[in-house]
N, C-alpha and C positions, 0 to 999 in steps of 0.2 A: 504494499499500500504506499510505502513512504518513496517508492521507487516511481510513482505514478507520474511526477512532474519531472523527473530526472531529463535530462536532454540528453540526447545521443551523442556520441564523440564521432568524428569525422571517419575513423576506421568502422565503428559501427554501422554506420551509413553505407559506406562503401561494401561492407561485407555483406549487407542486405541486397544492394544492388547486384553484387558479383552473385550471388544464391539465384537472384531472379532471372539474370540472364543465363545462367547455367540450366535453369529449369526450362525456360522458353527455346533454348537452344536445344534441348534434349526431345522437347516436342516437336520442333520443326523439322529435326533430323528425319523424320519418318516421311515427310512430305516434300520439303524445301531444304534441301541440302546446302545451297549457295546461301540462302538467309541464316541457317543453323551455323555455317562456317564463320559469317559475318559476327554473329552473336557470340560464338567462341571466342573469337579475337579481341572481342571489345571486354568479355569478361577477363582475359588474359591481362589484358591492359591494367584493369582494375585491380587485378591481384598483384601486379608489379607495383602499382601505386601504395597498395597496402603494405607490401613488404618494406618499400622505402620509407615509409611513415615509421613502421616498428624500428627500422635500423637506425633512423634519426632519434627517435627514443630511447634508444638503446645504448648510443653512443655518448 
C-alpha cells in the first residue's frame, strides 16, 4: 500500500517497455516476420540502454 504512489525509476520503465516489445515480437513472429524482427531489434536496443544505466550506477 505504501508503494502505491512510488514513482518508477527509468530502469523500471525501460524494463516494462522491453518486456512489452518482446511479447509483441513473439506474437508477430507467427504472422509477420519482418515486423517481429524490427521489434526484436528495438527491444535489444532498450536492453543495451538498461545495461548502460546499470553500469553507470555501479561505477
